[in-house]
C-alpha positions in Angstrom: -66.3 -21.1 -70.6 -69.4 -20.4 -72.6 -72.0 -23.1 -73.0 -75.3 -22.9 -75.0 -78.1 -24.4 -73.1 -81.8 -25.1 -73.9 -82.7 -21.9 -72.0 -79.9 -19.5 -73.1 -76.2 -19.3 -72.3 -74.2 -20.4 -69.2 -70.9 -18.7 -68.5 -68.4 -20.1 -66.0 -65.8 -17.7 -64.7 -62.8 -19.3 -63.0 -59.5 -18.0 -61.6 -59.2 -14.5 -60.3 -62.9 -13.5 -60.6 -64.9 -12.0 -57.7 -68.6 -12.9 -57.5 -69.4 -9.2 -56.6 -68.0 -8.1 -59.9 -70.3 -10.4 -61.8 -73.2 -9.3 -59.7 -72.3 -5.7 -60.5 -72.2 -6.5 -64.2 -75.6 -8.1 -64.0 -77.0 -5.1 -62.1 -75.6 -2.8 -64.8 -77.3 -4.8 -67.5 -80.6 -4.8 -65.6 -80.5 -1.0 -65.5 -79.5 -0.7 -69.2 -75.8 0.2 -68.4 -74.1 -2.8 -70.1 -71.0 -1.3 -71.7 -70.5 -3.8 -74.5 -73.9 -5.3 -75.1 -76.0 -4.2 -78.0 -79.6 -3.2 -77.4 -80.7 -6.1 -79.6 -78.8 -8.6 -77.4 -80.2 -7.0 -74.2 -83.7 -7.3 -75.5 -83.3 -11.1 -76.0 -82.3 -11.8 -72.4 -85.2 -12.7 -70.2 -83.3 -13.5 -67.0 -79.8 -13.3 -65.5 -78.8 -15.4 -62.5 -75.4 -15.4 -60.7 -74.3 -18.4 -58.6 -71.1 -19.8 -57.1 -68.3 -18.1 -55.1 -65.1 -16.1 -55.7 -62.9 -18.0 -58.2 -65.8 -20.1 -59.5 -68.7 -17.9 -60.6 -71.5 -19.0 -62.9 -73.7 -16.7 -64.9 -76.9 -18.1 -66.4 -78.6 -16.0 -69.1 -82.0 -17.0 -70.3 -83.3 -16.0 -73.7 -82.7 -16.5 -77.4 -79.1 -15.5 -77.3 -76.0 -17.1 -78.9 -72.9 -17.8 -77.0 -71.0 -15.8 -79.6 -72.9 -12.6 -79.0 -72.5 -13.0 -75.2 -68.8 -13.7 -75.6 -68.4 -10.6 -77.7 -70.3 -8.4 -75.2 -68.3 -9.7 -72.2 -65.0 -9.1 -74.0 -66.0 -5.4 -74.0 -67.1 -5.3 -70.3 -65.2 -2.9 -68.1 -66.3 -4.8 -65.1 -64.8 -8.1 -66.3 -61.9 -6.5 -68.2 -61.0 -3.2 -66.3 -58.2 -2.5 -68.7 -60.5 -2.5 -71.7 -60.5 0.9 -73.4 -63.2 2.3 -75.7 
């Protein structure tokens, strides 16, 4: 679930999601290694915060980003979707 907030975008991952995978994805983005996110989108994000537990993980992104651009970027993430090719 993607929710636009006053500060940015909140993403709720449920089901078979491991918190460590979301943390890894955030670390990759922090070091500029986001697979699916454009440089323009990366530049808009001012803070990333992971909370929750396996099966119920929340990712809060602060910045002037739309839920659509985050949704598109996460669809290309090899951390979230390991079977994603290219």
